[in-house]
C-alpha positions in Angstrom: 54.3 32.5 17.1 54.7 30.7 13.6 53.3 27.4 12.8 54.9 24.6 11.7 54.5 21.5 9.3 54.3 18.6 11.2 54.5 14.5 10.1 51.2 14.2 11.3 49.5 16.6 9.4 50.3 14.4 6.2 47.4 13.7 4.1 48.7 12.5 1.3 52.5 12.8 0.6 51.1 14.5 -2.8 49.1 18.0 -4.0 47.3 18.2 -0.8 50.4 18.4 1.5 52.3 20.3 -0.7 49.3 23.2 -0.7 49.3 22.9 3.0 53.0 23.5 3.5 52.7 26.3 1.3 49.6 27.9 2.9 51.0 27.5 6.6 54.1 29.6 4.4 52.0 32.0 3.5 50.2 32.1 7.2 54.0 32.9 8.7 55.0 35.5 6.4 52.1 37.1 8.2 52.7 36.4 11.8 56.2 37.1 11.2 55.5 41.0 9.8 56.9 43.7 11.5 53.7 45.9 13.5 54.2 49.2 11.8 51.9 51.4 9.8 54.9 50.9 6.6 53.9 46.9 6.7 50.3 47.8 6.3 50.2 47.1 2.4 52.6 44.4 2.6 50.5 42.6 5.3 47.0 42.7 3.3 49.1 41.7 0.3 50.2 38.9 2.2 46.4 37.9 3.7 45.0 38.4 0.0 47.7 36.0 -1.5 46.8 33.5 1.1 43.0 34.0 0.8 43.4 33.3 -3.1 45.4 30.0 -2.5 43.0 28.9 -0.2 40.5 29.0 -2.9 42.7 27.3 -5.4 43.4 24.4 -2.6 39.9 24.1 -1.7 38.7 23.4 -5.6 41.4 21.0 -6.0 40.6 19.5 -2.9 36.8 19.0 -3.8 37.9 17.7 -7.2 39.9 15.3 -5.7 37.2 14.2 -3.2 34.8 14.3 -6.1 36.7 11.8 -8.1 37.3 9.7 -5.2 33.2 9.3 -4.3 34.1 11.0 -0.8 31.0 10.6 1.2 31.5 13.1 3.3 32.6 15.5 0.3 28.9 18.0 1.2 30.0 18.7 4.9 33.7 19.1 4.0 32.5 21.1 1.4 30.5 23.4 3.6 33.2 23.7 5.9 35.6 25.1 3.2 32.9 27.6 2.6 33.0 28.6 6.2 36.6 28.8 6.1 36.1 31.5 2.9 33.0 33.5 5.1 35.5 33.9 7.7 38.6 34.9 5.7 35.7 37.0 3.6 34.3 38.7 7.4 38.3 39.1 8.4 39.4 41.0 5.1 36.5 43.3 5.5 36.0 44.4 8.9 40.1 44.3 9.5 40.8 47.8 11.0 44.5 48.0 11.9 47.6 45.9 12.3 47.0 44.8 15.2 43.8 44.0 15.1 44.7 42.2 11.7 47.2 40.1 13.1 45.5 38.9 16.7 42.7 37.7 14.2 44.6 36.5 11.3 46.6 34.1 14.1 43.3 32.8 15.1 41.8 31.8 11.8 44.7 30.3 11.0 45.0 28.2 14.5 41.4 27.2 13.7 42.3 26.3 10.1 45.4 24.5 10.9 43.9 22.8 13.9 40.2 21.7 12.8 40.6 22.0 9.1 43.7 19.9 8.4 44.1 17.6 11.7 40.2 16.9 11.6 38.7 17.2 8.4 41.6 16.3 6.3 42.3 13.6 8.0 39.1 11.9 7.7 39.6 12.5 4.1 43.0 10.7 4.5 41.7 8.2 6.4 38.8 7.3 3.4 41.9 7.6 0.6 44.0 4.6 2.5 41.3 2.3 2.8 40.2 2.8 -0.8 43.7 2.2 -1.9 44.0 -1.2 1.0 40.9 -2.1 -0.4 42.2 -2.0 -4.5 45.2 -3.9 -3.3 43.7 -6.4 -1.6 41.8 -7.2 -4.8 44.9 -8.0 -6.6 
């Protein structure tokens, strides 16, 4: 099973969506690797790539929230920190390919469902309201 970008995941039609699409693409590369010991190094590298891109994306998202004076920024940041912590634990404790793939699928599922569809959607609604309020002033 791989993840698919859908229109209901849309946040801004810009950088955030582009980042989410790239994160899903990297995650899908991990999930489609064949389970063989020859692929262990490739798997670890892909997971490391995803980890680095997640950190980059979260920093960008937090910068945007700060500029917008997003009222739930602290809570959103805490959720980012929890995802990074979960990824750190995952990378530190992974023992074999099967375990890595099963746990990775759970981690990405949680990220896709919980974070994009819940937390980032809250940010989207806030941004949409700000734009509406701005346009009403004119």
